[in-house]
N, C-alpha and C positions, 0 to 999 in steps of 0.2 A: 271515329274521330271525336275529339273533345272540344266542346265549345264552353266558354266561361262567360257568365254574365255578372257584372259587378255593379253594385249600387254604392257609390262612394260616400253618399250622405248617411248611410246606415252605419252606426258605430264608428263614426269618422275619426275619433280620437286615436284608435289603434290601427287605422287603415294602413298606414305606411308600413308598419312592421309586418302585418299580415301579408301584404302584397309582396314584399321582399322575400318573405319565407316561401310563399307559393311559387314565385318565379325560380327561386333556388331549387325547390323540390322538383319542378317540372324539368329543369336542366339536368338534374341528377338522374331523373328517370328517363331522360331522352324522349320526353313525351311531346309529340306535335300537338299544337292547339291553336285555337283562335279565340280572342276575347273581345267582348263588347262592354262599354261602360254606359250606364243609363244616364240620361240628361234631364228627364222630366217624368212626371207621373204617367204611367201607361207605356213608357218607352220599352220596358222589358218584354211587353207583348209583341211588339214589332221585331225586336232583336231575336227572341226565341223562335218566332216563326221563320225568320230569315235563316237562322242557323240550321234548323231541322230540315228545311226545304233544300238546303245546300248539301245535305247528307250527314250532318253531325248527329251522331246517335247517342252521345253522352253530353249532358248539359250540367255543369256545376254552377250553382248560384251562390254568390257571395253577397248576402243581404238578409233581410228579415222576412217575416211571413208575407208581407205585401209584395215584395220582389219575387218571392217564390210563386205566389198566386198569379202574378202577371205572367211569369214564365210558363206556367201551366196553361194559361189562357192562350198564349202564343202557339204552343204546341198543339193544343186541341183545335185551334182555328186554322191550322195549316192545311195544305192540300194533301197531306199524307192520308193514306187509308187507315182505317181502324187497326188493321193488322200491323201496319208499319209503326203507328204510334205506340202500340203495345210493346214494341221492342226498344223504345226510347228509354234510356236510364237517366234519371234526374238525381242530382246530389245537392247537398246543402252544407255550406259553412255558415252557421248562424251569426249574424251581425246586427240583428234588430233588437227591439225592446221586448216583445212578448215571447218569441221563440216557442209558440205552442205546438207547431208541427215537430220541431226538433226535439221537444221535451218527450214526446211519445217514443221517439227512437233513441232516447238517451243521448242526444247530441247537445253538448253544452257550448259555451263560448271559448272552450279550449280549442283554438283553431287548428293546432297541430294534430290533435287527436281526431278532430272532424275530418281533416284532409287525409289522415292515415286510413280512416275507415272508408272514405270514398274510394281511394285508389286501391285498397286491398279488399274491399267488400264486394258483395254480390248484389244483383238487382232483385228486389222484392216486388212482385206484382201488386199494384195498389188500385183502389177504386178512386174515381174522380166524380164529384158532384156537378150538376148542371142546373142552373136556374133559367128556365125559358119564360120569357115575358114579351109583351107587345108594347111598342111605342109608335104612335102615328101609323098604326096598322102594319107595322114592320116587326117581324119576329126577331128577337134578340136572345143571345145566349151568354150567360156569365158563368164561367166554370170556377169551381173552388176545390181545394185539396183538403182543407181541414174542417171548416164549418161555415154555416150561413145562419144569420140571426135576424129576427124580426122583433118589433116592440122595443123593450128596454135595451136590447143588445146593440142595435145601430145607434141609438141615442147615446149610449155609453161611449162608443167609438168616437162619435162627434164631440162629446164633451172632453174626452181624453186627448183628442187632437188639439183642442184649444189650450188645454193645460200644459202642453209641451212648450208653449211660448213663455210660460211663467216658471215652471219648475224643471224644465228639461225633459228628456226622454227617459222615463223610468217605468218599470212595470207597475209601480203603485199608482201611476196615472189612471190605469183601468179601474182601480178600486175607488179612487176619488171621483172618476167619471161616472161610475156606477151609482154612487151615492147621489150625485147631482142629477143623474137621469131618473132615478127613482122618484125624486122630488118633483120632476117636471113632466113625467109621462102620463098619458091618459090611455086607457084600454080601448081597443077597437074590436068590433065584432068580426069574426071570421068563421068560415066553414072549411074544415079540413077533410079531404078524402084521401085515405091511405090505401094504396094498391086497389083502387076501385070501390072501396067501402067507406061511406061517410062515418067519420070517427069522432069529430068534434064540431059542435055548432054552438059557439059561445064567445064571450068577450075575451080577447087575447091580451094578456098583460106583457108577456114576453115568450119567445120561443127560440130555441137553438137547435138546429138540425146538424148533428155531428157525424162527420166521417172519421174524425179523430176525437179523443176524449177531452182535450184541453182547449180552453179559449180564454181570452182576456188576460193573458199573462199568467196562466196556471190554474184558472178556475176550472174545476172538473164538473162541467154542466152535464156531460153525458159519459159517465165513467165506464160504461160497457161498450162504447163505440170502438170499432175495429176497422181500420181502413182497408182490410183485405177480405171482409166477409160478405160483400155485396149488399149490405144493408145500411140504412141510416138509423141511428139511435137519436130520438128526439125528445126534448123536454118541453112540454106545453104548460104554461103557467096562467091560470085564471087570476082575476084580480084579487090579490091578497090584502089582508088588513095591515095596518102599520105595525101592529104587534107581531104579526106573522113574518113580516119583512125583517124586523129586528132579530127574531129568532133564527131566521135563515142565514144571516150574515156569517155566523161561525162555521156554517157548512159549505161555504163557497169553495174551499180548497181541500176538503177531506173526502170528497166523492159521495156524500150522503144527501145531496140536494134532491135527488129523485125519490128519496124516502119521505119527504115532507108531504103532508096531506093535500096541499094545494098545487102540487107539481104532478103532472100526468105524463109518464113515460110512454112513448110511442115508437114502434119499430116497423120499418117498411122500406121498399125499394123506390116507390114513387109517391110523392105527396102533392096533391093539388090544393092550392090555397086560393079561396074565393073571398073577396071583400069588395066593397063598393068605393072606398075612398082612396086618396093618395096614400102611399106607404113608402117608408124608407126601410131598406134592408142592408145588411153588411155581409160581404162574402170574403172571408179571411181578413177581416178588418178594413176592407175597401167598401166605401158607401155607394149605394145606387138608389136613385129615386124612380119609382114606377107608379102607374095608376092602372088598376084592374087586376085580374087574376094572374097567377103564375103557377108553374109546375116545377118541382124540384126532383130531379131524377138521378139515381145512382148508376154510373157507368162502371160495370164490374171489370176490374183488372185492365183499366184503360192505359196505364203507363207502368213504369217500374221506378222504384225509389232505391237508390244505391247507397248502401252504408254497411 
């Protein structure tokens, strides 16, 4: 059974034409379905959980990376067993700003082509990341499909969100947000343990843990990341000089960031992050505030992506 989750605020200028085309396509295919429309931040988590617990085994998301991430969280937090979740097929008609997950799968804002690939495509087993942390002595889990970032990464998201009110929703927001974040960020000391082995004990400037290779509207922070290989590809950046930052900017989109001398690539299934202070992180562009250590775990072939 097909369930559809729609974020009407994402790409709202073209929303009416896309919706009419989708309804026409569903009637033409004689496709039974149920649809839900998000009304507030986090709503897609509730809607996705409701749909899969009612037996819907295909979920089509009309929205951006944030809506897709919330949908993943709803499925992963459902009462279904791991075996049942592994059979769920999730699809995407990109309508957001960054489209980093869709970019890996060569899904563009050509909504007709995206829908064709969903209805005619196959399910591909994909890994899902999970950030486990504690707040008020209660264990919390934040799942992500594409990447999670610490340091400059979440500050960039925060700055880019503010810029939306001034220049609208454009992928260049991330670039301007990055420049603003670089000027404002201070490094924090961290200890990273990767697959049980202490790997880094140093000041963190920024770190992106990638399930997919793109983030921030097309920045290739982890060009080797593959959402099907059961591993995270991570770039850890120690405090660079201002000159090094300037030299790094041309490499944001060409996949050569990890070749820079102050960038340390790391690969593993589980990353324990230890620090003493409050920290902000972003998971698929959604911000979270935590205090204390956390663990980032790769759940191999947790779901399927249909395209």
